[in-house]
C-alpha positions, 0 to 999 in steps of 0.5 A, a space after each residue: 795174575 795174583 796167587 797164593 803159590 808158585 811152586 817150582 818142580 813138579 816130582 813127587 814132593 811139588 806136586 803132594 804139596 801142590 794138591 794138598 794146597 789146591 784142596 784146601 782153597 788156595 790158588 796155586 802155579 806149578 812150574 815144570 820143566 818136564 824133564 824125566 826127575 828122581 821121582 819119575 824112575 824111583 822103586 817107591 818102596 814103603 818099608 817100615 823095617 830096615 838095616 842089618 839090624 831090622 829097626 823101625 822108624 821110629 817116625 813110621 806109626 804116623 808116617 804111615 797111616 798118613 802115606 795110606 790115607 792120602 794114597 787112598 784119596 788119590 786112587 778114589 779121586 783119579 779111579 787108579 791104583 797107585 800104591 800097591 801094597 804088598 808084603 816083602 820077603 827079607 833074605 837075611 845074610 849072615 846068622 846074626 842077622 837071623 839070631 837078630 830077626 828072632 829078637 825083634 819078634 820078641 818087641 811086641 812094637 815089630 808084631 805089626 810088621 815083622 812075621 817070623 822067620 824061616 829056618 834055611 831048611 824051610 826057605 821057599 823056592 825059588 829065592 837062595 836064601 842060607 841063613 833063612 828068611 822073614 816076612 817083612 808086613 806093610 810094605 809096599 810100592 808107589 806107582 810114581 810116573 802114573 801118580 805123577 802123570 796123573 796128578 801133572 793133566 790134573 794139573 793142566 785142566 786145573 790152567 794151573 801147570 806151566 811146563 817151561 824152565 824157571 830161571 830164579 834171575 825171573 824174579 822180583 822182589 820189589 815193589 812185589 814178589 813176582 816171576 814172569 806175570 806171575 804176582 805169589 805170595 810165596 814162591 815155595 822150591 821142590 826141585 829135588 837134587 837141583 836145588 844144589 844150584 838155587 841161589 837162596 838154597 844152595 847153601 843147605 847140607 845136601 848129601 845127595 846120591 845118584 841112584 841106578 836101577 834096572 828093569 829086566 823081562 824072563 821069559 819064565 813068569 817071575 815070583 810075586 812078591 818084593 825082595 830085599 836081599 842087600 837090594 830090592 827087586 820088586 815085580 811090575 807084571 807077571 814075567 817084568 821086574 826092577 832092581 835096585 839100587 845103586 848109591 854113587 856119591 861121587 858122580 852127579 850125574 843122570 847117565 846110567 852106567 856099564 859098572 852099576 849094570 854088572 853090580 845090580 846083575 851081579 848081586 842079583 845071582 847068590 839069589 837067583 841065578 836064572 833071574 840074574 839071566 833075564 833081558 834089561 828091557 830098561 836101565 834108569 839112572 837119577 839123584 836123589 835129593 838126600 841130606 846131611 841129617 837124614 831129615 828133610 829140609 822145609 822152611 822159610 830164608 832166613 832173609 828173604 820171607 817169601 822163599 820156601 824149601 820143601 825138599 831134601 826126602 831122599 829114599 824115602 819120599 814116598 812114605 814121608 811127602 804125605 805126612 809132611 805136606 801136610 803139616 807143611 800146609 798148616 805152617 804155611 796157612 795157619 802157623 803153627 810147627 814148622 816141621 824139619 825146620 831148616 832153622 836148625 841150619 841157619 847158624 852154622 850154614 848160612 852166611 849172609 
């Protein structure tokens, strides 16, 4: 069967890229092994202002509108909300952070994203904030698992989804590009952290990071607000919430660990000793496909022009992928400039 694109991986990157290409009239087949991926367990947080110095992401002014627009389209199509916009309370961790928050409010560029900070003595319970807090605006989170399940069902109905292991040795380049019974114009790899084992793109400088998160259930009602206290807290229901996430650059596996669980719970104690006693009902771990320069890896293989990669979104996939999938589709179909082009690593990392 002749198709335009074969997409390997049905995480958020592969799913939204396939959705974009299908919407433009392309023929697409998505191949995935059906196992849990990092997108499915990710918190899906979108937070325009981050770090101890409260820095606004340089690209937020176009990434955020694209993300909101993309998730609104999906919500209308599936008649289900996937992106929940909710303010985030940032608990300041030092006097310097409080002073930095005051300075940020003097900058016009931050007015759409931050409210004036609360002084320590006026902090709202039930969260301890000895150095005060600040409300962050235009924050929210993506319900990644429901979205990916809805898209998977859609792909199945369109007969463009195959649940199977993708074996790279099955690719044939001659006389034409083919994989099993498919003859695609291009194969696009959206494999997340598994890209480090890809025979064509393992040379890209990934910096993988294992992350663990907990889902907790409390006997009393959980405050309906997201928290940023060095870690994050996201309310799920009136009595359930998730906390995370750890960053481990050494142990690259998807096994949950006791030390990570202890670390997450201990970090919650100074914020709310009561919530830290909540019962853990789920513990997940997976690996983020982070990159050396914190930019995605998008583009064409330097030698095999029919192979492409769309990967490396790390912890910011929910924010970045809607915009980048549109730009990548434009580049593939219309020849426009490739976003976050992997050409930047051809000379330094591709051995040939």
